[in-house]
C-alpha positions as CSV (number, residue, x, y, z in Angstrom):
1,X,0.0,0.1,0.0
2,X,0.9,3.5,-0.5
3,X,0.0,6.7,1.4
4,X,-3.0,8.5,-0.4
5,X,-2.1,12.1,-1.6
6,X,-3.2,15.0,0.5
7,X,-5.9,15.8,-2.2
8,X,-7.6,12.5,-1.8
9,X,-8.7,13.2,1.9
10,X,-8.1,15.9,4.4
11,X,-7.9,16.7,7.9
12,X,-11.2,17.7,9.6
13,X,-11.9,18.6,13.2
14,X,-15.2,17.4,14.7
15,X,-16.6,19.2,17.7
16,X,-19.1,18.6,20.4
17,X,-17.1,16.4,22.5
18,X,-15.2,17.1,25.5
19,X,-12.1,17.9,23.0
20,X,-11.7,18.5,19.4
21,X,-11.4,15.4,17.4
22,X,-8.9,15.7,14.5
23,X,-9.8,13.3,12.0
24,X,-8.8,12.0,8.6
25,X,-11.7,12.2,6.2
26,X,-12.2,11.0,2.8
27,X,-15.9,11.5,1.6
28,X,-15.7,9.3,-1.5
29,X,-18.3,9.3,-4.1
30,X,-21.3,11.8,-4.1
31,X,-23.5,8.7,-2.8
32,X,-21.4,6.3,-0.8
33,X,-22.7,3.0,-0.4
34,X,-21.8,2.9,3.4
35,X,-19.7,4.9,6.1
36,X,-16.6,3.3,7.5
37,X,-15.2,4.7,10.8
38,X,-11.6,3.3,11.3
39,X,-10.2,3.1,14.8
40,X,-6.3,3.4,14.7
41,X,-3.7,1.2,16.5
42,X,-1.7,2.8,19.4
43,X,0.3,4.4,16.5
44,X,-2.2,7.0,15.7
45,X,-3.7,8.2,12.5
46,X,-0.4,7.5,10.7
47,X,0.2,6.9,6.9
48,X,-1.0,3.4,7.0
49,X,-4.4,4.2,8.5
50,X,-4.8,6.9,5.8
51,X,-3.8,4.1,3.3
52,X,-6.4,1.8,4.7
53,X,-9.1,4.8,4.2
54,X,-7.9,5.4,0.8
55,X,-8.2,1.8,-0.4
56,X,-11.6,1.4,0.9
57,X,-12.8,4.5,-0.8
58,X,-11.4,3.3,-4.2
59,X,-12.5,-0.4,-3.9
60,X,-15.8,0.0,-2.3
61,X,-17.3,3.3,-3.0
62,X,-17.6,4.1,0.7
63,X,-16.8,7.3,2.8
64,X,-14.3,6.7,5.4
65,X,-13.4,8.6,8.6
66,X,-10.3,7.8,10.8
67,X,-11.4,8.5,14.3
68,X,-8.5,9.3,16.7
69,X,-8.3,7.6,20.0
70,X,-5.9,9.8,21.8
71,X,-7.5,13.0,21.2
72,X,-7.2,14.0,24.8
73,X,-3.6,13.4,25.3
74,X,-2.1,13.5,21.8
75,X,-4.5,14.9,19.2
76,X,-2.0,14.6,16.2
77,X,-0.2,11.3,17.1
78,X,1.2,10.1,14.0
79,X,3.9,7.4,14.6
80,X,5.9,4.7,12.8
81,X,6.4,1.0,14.1
82,X,9.7,1.2,16.2
83,X,9.9,0.0,19.8
84,X,10.1,3.6,20.9
85,X,6.8,4.5,19.0
86,X,5.1,1.6,20.5
87,X,6.3,2.5,24.0
88,X,4.9,6.1,23.5
89,X,1.6,5.1,22.0
90,X,1.0,2.4,24.9
91,X,1.4,5.6,27.3
92,X,-1.5,7.2,25.6
93,X,-3.4,3.9,25.3
94,X,-3.6,3.7,29.1
95,X,-5.2,6.8,29.4
96,X,-8.1,6.2,27.5
97,X,-11.5,5.6,28.8
98,X,-14.5,3.8,27.5
99,X,-16.7,6.7,28.7
100,X,-14.6,9.2,26.8
101,X,-14.3,7.1,23.7
102,X,-18.1,6.6,23.4
103,X,-18.6,10.2,23.8
104,X,-16.2,10.8,20.9
105,X,-17.7,8.3,18.7
106,X,-21.1,9.6,19.2
107,X,-20.1,12.9,18.2
108,X,-18.2,11.6,15.0
109,X,-21.3,9.6,14.0
110,X,-23.4,12.7,14.5
111,X,-20.9,14.6,12.3
112,X,-21.0,11.8,9.5
113,X,-24.6,11.8,9.3
114,X,-24.6,15.6,8.6
115,X,-22.2,15.1,5.5
116,X,-23.8,14.9,2.1
117,X,-24.9,11.6,1.0
118,X,-24.2,9.9,4.5
119,X,-27.3,10.4,6.4
120,X,-29.1,6.9,5.8
121,X,-26.4,4.8,4.6
122,X,-25.1,1.7,6.9
123,X,-22.2,2.6,9.0
124,X,-19.4,0.1,9.8
125,X,-16.9,0.4,12.4
126,X,-13.4,-1.1,12.0
127,X,-10.6,-1.1,14.5
128,X,-7.0,-2.6,14.6
129,X,-4.9,-3.3,17.5
130,X,-6.2,-1.0,20.3
131,X,-8.8,0.3,17.7
132,X,-9.8,-3.4,17.5
133,X,-10.3,-3.5,21.3
134,X,-12.3,-0.3,21.4
135,X,-14.4,-1.4,18.5
136,X,-16.1,-3.8,20.9
137,X,-17.3,-0.9,22.8
138,X,-18.2,1.3,19.6
139,X,-20.3,-1.6,18.4
140,X,-22.7,-1.1,21.2
141,X,-23.9,2.3,19.6
142,X,-27.2,2.0,17.9
143,X,-26.0,3.8,14.8
144,X,-23.6,1.3,14.2
145,X,-24.7,-1.3,11.5
146,X,-21.7,-3.9,11.6
147,X,-18.1,-4.2,13.3
148,X,-15.0,-5.8,12.3
149,X,-12.4,-5.9,15.1
150,X,-8.7,-6.8,14.2
151,X,-6.5,-8.2,16.7
152,X,-8.2,-6.3,19.5
153,X,-6.0,-7.6,22.5
154,X,-7.0,-8.0,26.2
155,X,-10.5,-7.9,26.0
156,X,-11.0,-10.9,27.9
157,X,-9.4,-9.3,31.2
158,X,-9.5,-5.5,30.8
159,X,-11.8,-2.5,30.1
160,X,-10.2,1.0,29.4
161,X,-11.0,3.1,32.4
162,X,-12.1,0.0,34.7
163,X,-14.9,-2.2,35.1
164,X,-16.0,-5.5,33.6
165,X,-13.7,-6.9,31.0
166,X,-14.6,-5.7,27.6
167,X,-15.9,-9.1,26.2
168,X,-19.0,-8.4,28.5
169,X,-20.3,-6.0,26.2
170,X,-21.0,-8.7,23.7
171,X,-24.6,-8.9,24.7
172,X,-25.2,-5.2,24.2
173,X,-24.1,-5.2,20.3
174,X,-27.1,-4.7,18.2
175,X,-25.5,-5.2,14.9
176,X,-23.0,-7.6,13.2
177,X,-19.9,-8.1,15.0
178,X,-16.7,-10.1,13.6
179,X,-13.6,-10.5,15.6
180,X,-10.4,-11.4,13.5
181,X,-7.4,-12.6,15.2
182,X,-4.2,-14.5,14.5
183,X,-3.8,-18.0,15.9
184,X,-0.1,-17.2,16.8
185,X,-0.8,-13.6,18.4
186,X,1.3,-13.4,21.3
187,X,-1.0,-11.0,22.8
188,X,-4.0,-13.1,22.2
189,X,-3.4,-16.6,23.6
190,X,-5.7,-19.4,23.4
191,X,-7.4,-18.4,26.8
192,X,-8.1,-14.9,25.3
193,X,-9.5,-16.1,22.1
194,X,-11.5,-18.9,23.9
195,X,-13.1,-16.0,25.8
196,X,-13.8,-14.2,22.6
197,X,-15.6,-17.4,21.0
198,X,-17.8,-17.8,24.4
199,X,-18.9,-14.1,24.6
200,X,-20.1,-14.1,20.7
201,X,-21.7,-17.4,21.1
202,X,-23.6,-16.6,24.1
203,X,-24.6,-13.0,22.5
204,X,-25.6,-14.8,19.3
205,X,-26.1,-18.6,19.7
206,X,-27.4,-19.1,16.3
207,X,-24.3,-17.5,14.8
208,X,-26.2,-15.3,12.3
209,X,-24.6,-11.8,13.3
210,X,-21.5,-12.7,15.3
211,X,-18.3,-14.7,14.1
212,X,-15.1,-15.2,15.8
213,X,-12.4,-15.8,12.9
214,X,-8.8,-17.3,13.6
215,X,-6.3,-17.1,11.0
216,X,-3.4,-19.7,11.1
217,X,0.3,-18.6,10.8
218,X,-0.3,-14.9,11.8
219,X,0.6,-13.2,14.8
220,X,-0.2,-9.6,16.0
221,X,-0.6,-6.7,13.3
222,X,-0.6,-9.0,10.5
223,X,-2.8,-6.6,8.2
224,X,-0.4,-3.8,8.3
225,X,2.4,-4.0,5.5
226,X,4.6,-1.5,7.4
227,X,4.9,-3.8,10.4
228,X,7.4,-6.9,11.1
229,X,4.5,-8.9,11.9
230,X,2.8,-8.6,8.2
231,X,1.6,-11.8,6.9
232,X,0.6,-11.5,3.0
233,X,-1.8,-14.4,3.0
234,X,-3.5,-13.7,6.4
235,X,-3.6,-9.7,5.3
236,X,-5.3,-11.0,2.1
237,X,-7.9,-13.1,4.2
238,X,-8.4,-10.1,6.5
239,X,-9.2,-7.7,3.5
240,X,-11.4,-10.2,2.1
241,X,-13.4,-10.5,5.3
242,X,-13.6,-6.7,5.4
243,X,-14.8,-6.7,1.8
244,X,-17.3,-9.4,2.5
245,X,-18.9,-7.6,5.5
246,X,-19.1,-4.5,3.6
247,X,-21.0,-6.2,0.9
248,X,-23.2,-8.1,3.3
249,X,-24.6,-4.9,4.9
250,X,-24.1,-2.5,2.1
251,X,-24.8,-4.3,-1.2
252,X,-23.3,-3.0,-4.7
253,X,-25.8,-2.0,-7.0
254,X,-27.3,-4.6,-9.1
255,X,-24.8,-5.5,-12.0
256,X,-21.4,-4.4,-10.2
257,X,-19.1,-7.3,-9.2
């Protein structure tokens, strides 16, 4: 992937929450099929996240917004993937609360619904790494049609800001929810993956809305082609799942592939 040119998207500030939200916005076509909200890794809204937004807009005719998770402590965070960046990102991660995130997400969704062509289309939430963790909470918002959480670690034993572990919110998710993790992810051992499967099965016994996908040979961060953990086969499978979910809840017009 390559980073999209600035002309393909722009920084925009969403107000109304406790702090301004500096987001990356790509409006897509005049009549997008869906709106996709992307939740970043601990590295902030960096070039890779912007490239994901660009790819979705180009391949699926959607609008895409990348929402910051660290607006209260590092509103312009944009890091690479070295050890120093990871340490800094985790410092900000540890200051996030679910309450603050839900407030930010609700304001961002309200802003999206006021954009041309975005008022009535399906809304998808897609998170990566820590964004994958927070996607569980974002999925509880009634405006969210479907959610895809990539390798959101620590959901079985932790909730940002305190309280019951994040997997407990599975019962409160009204839309579709797909969790995608690598079987070799050291941050998501079998015990964690079992808890995810159990929570989603309990919330959706018929398996019609929720799914826990585990990809063999993949560790943490496998989707990102800028990380050492990138695995092309697993990344291709992850992208295929994302396309499948989009087309399930927002089918292309008749006659289009």
